[in-house]
N, C-alpha and C positions, 0 to 999 in steps of 0.2 A: 253265593251258591245259587245255581239255576234251580228254579222251582216251577211247578205247575200250579197256577192259581185257579181254583175252581169257584165260579161265581154264578149265582142264579137263585131260583126259588127252591121249593121242596124237592122237585124232580132232580135238581142239580145237587142239592144237599145230600141226598141219599138216605138210607135207613138201615135197620137191623132185621129185615125180613128176607131170609134166604130163599123162601118159596112162599106161595100163598098160604096164609094162616100158620106160618112157621117162623118163629122168632129165633135169632141167634145172637151171639155176643160180638159179632163183627159188623161194624158200620161200613157199608160199601156205597160208593157214589160213582158216577161216570168219571169224575176226576181221579178217583182211586185207580181205576182201570187204566186210564191214560197215563198217569204218573208212573205206574208199575211198568207199563209198556215202554216208556221213555227212559226208565231207570233213574228217575229223579223223585224228589219229595213232593207230595201233594200238600198244598195249603188251602184248606176248604173254608172259604168265607161266604159261602151260600147260606141262605136262611129260608126256612119254610115261610111261605106267604110273601116273599120279597116281590117288589114291583120293578118295572123298567127304570123308573127314576131312582129306585134304591140301588140297582146295579150301577148306574152312572155315578151316584154319590160315592159308592165304595171305591170305584175306580179313581176318584179324585182324593179320597181321604185316607186310604190305607197306604202304608209304606211297602213298596215292592222291591224285591231284589232285581238288580239290572240283568238284562238279557234272559228274562224268564219267559215262560209260556203261559197263555191264558185260554181257558176253556170256559165259555160263557153260555149258559142256558138262558134264553130270553123269556122272561115271565109273560103272562097274559096282559093284554092292554087294559083290562077293566080295573086294574089296581093302581093306586098311587099312595104315597107315604106322607105322613104329617109328623111334625115334631110333637113329642108326648112328654107328659110329666112322669110317666112310668117306664121303667126299663123293659125292653123286649125280652121275652122268655125264649131262648134259643132251643132248649131241650124241653119240648112240649109233651106232656102226657095228655092224650086226647080222650075225654070222657064221653064223647058223643060222636055221632056221624055228621056233625054240623059243619065241619070245616072242609068239605069236599071242594075240589077245584071248580072255579067258575060258578059258584052258587051265591046268590044275593043274600043279604041279611034277612030279608023277609022269608025266603024259602028256608034259610038255615035254621030258623027257630022251629019250623015244622018238622025238620029232620032229626031234631034232638032225641036221642035214645041211647041206651047203654051200648058202648062200643065193645067190639071183640077185643081179646087180649092182644092180638097182633096189631090191630089198629091203634089200640091204646098206647102201646109201648114202642112201636116201630121207630119213632123219632126221638125217643127219650134218652138215647145214649150217644148221640152224635157229637161232633166237635163243637167247642165253644168259640165265640168271637169276643173281641173287646166290647165293653158296654155299648149298647145300641139304644138310643132314645127315640127312635122313629118307629111308628106303627103304621100298618097298612089299612087303607080304607078302600071303598069300591065306588068307582064312577057311576055305576048303574044305580046305586042307592042315593046319589046326590040329587038335590032339587035345584036346578039352575034354569031360569027362564029361557025359552027358545033354544034349548040345547038339542042339537042334532047328535044324538048319542052314538050312532053308528059311525058317522064321519069324524066325530071327535075321537073315538077310539082308534080309528085309522091314523088320524093326525098325531095323536099321542104316541102311538107305536112307532110310526115311521120317523118322526122327529127324534125320538130317543134312540132309536137304532142308529141313525146317522151320527148322533153325538157319541154313542158308545163306540162305534167303529173308529171315529176320529180320535178318541182318547186312547183306545187300544193301540192304534198305529204309533202313538208316542211311547208306548210302554214296552212292546215286545211282539213276539209272534203270537197270533191268536186264531181261534176258531169259534164260530157262533153256531148255535142250533136253537130250534124252538122247543119249548117244554110242553105246554098244554094248548098252544094256539098256533096254527100255521100262518104267521103274520103276512108273509108275502103272497099268500093266495087271495088276500083282500084287495078289492078295487077301490079307487077313490073317485069322488064326485067333483071335488074342487081342484082347480089347476095347481094351487100351491101345495096341496096334500099329495097330488100326483108327482110333482117335482121332488118332494121329499122322498117318496118311494123310489123314484128313479135315481136318486143319489146314493142309494144303498148298494154296496158291492156284494154281489151274490155268488160269484164264481168260486174260487178256491178258499174263500174266507167264511163261507156260510153253508153249513151242511143241511141239505134238504130244506131249502127256504120255504117251499110250499107244503111242507109236511111237519109233523111234530112227534116228539117222543111218546106222547100219550096214545097215538093212533093204534099201534099194535096191542097195547094193553087193553083197550076197549074191545078189540076184536077177540082177543084170547084171554079169558078171565084167569087162566092159570098163571099169568104173568103179573097179576096184581098182588098187593101187600096182603089183602084179606078179602073175605067175601063182602065186607062192608067198606072197602077202601080200594080205590082204583089207581093209587100211586103204583109205579113200577117196582117190583121186587128185584132181588139180585139176579135172578134168571133173565128178567127183562133187560136189565142193564148190560149183561154179558152179550145177549143177542144184539142189542143196539150197538155196542162197542165194536163187534166184529165187522159191521158195515162201516162204522165211522172211521176206524183206523185205516181202512183202505182208502177212504176219501182223504184223510189227513196226509197220507203219504210219508209218514215218519215211523 
């Protein structure tokens, strides 16, 4: 049976916030809208906090139906995953404002405060995935001697996007988009990193490669989950999908 596999981080995973500061019992994601448009089933294997290497790992370790479609939201480049001794919690109740996108652990501790109800429960009713023993860390918080952090994040992003596209080409028809970081707007200093960037197919396979889903939400606060949460709500997803479906051409 043909399916639409939805893969990515929290922006891809979706939530239960129909409007800003308004929870509902329906979990909606970009994949939900696309699958409904195609008239097929969505299989949501995205996860809040997922990284680029996490996306690539799932593309190699999940079993997919043949001839299926893939909608992949590319997570930010500052994250990476490590094998853990604890299971990942897919349905997260967030008790603070500390897990905002693109925030380092040092800043995260300063942001800790009581979360609004919408922020607390927006991601608590989403789909589950099989046991996941990988947790996400942050490159910005690592201590590596002589690390060029900006160029490393470019290298990490471009290399993984090349690998993700190569794997998807083996699996079925696919579309990529950026979640919280416009990857292809970044420039590279090193020739090898530039070659990796130039190896990425940006035309009909990559929706708005120099933009990201987060951009309109930052501009218009009515599109966010809550006053204290800048993830996109259902209204934001619907607006985004109207433009995306014209790009996808299906």
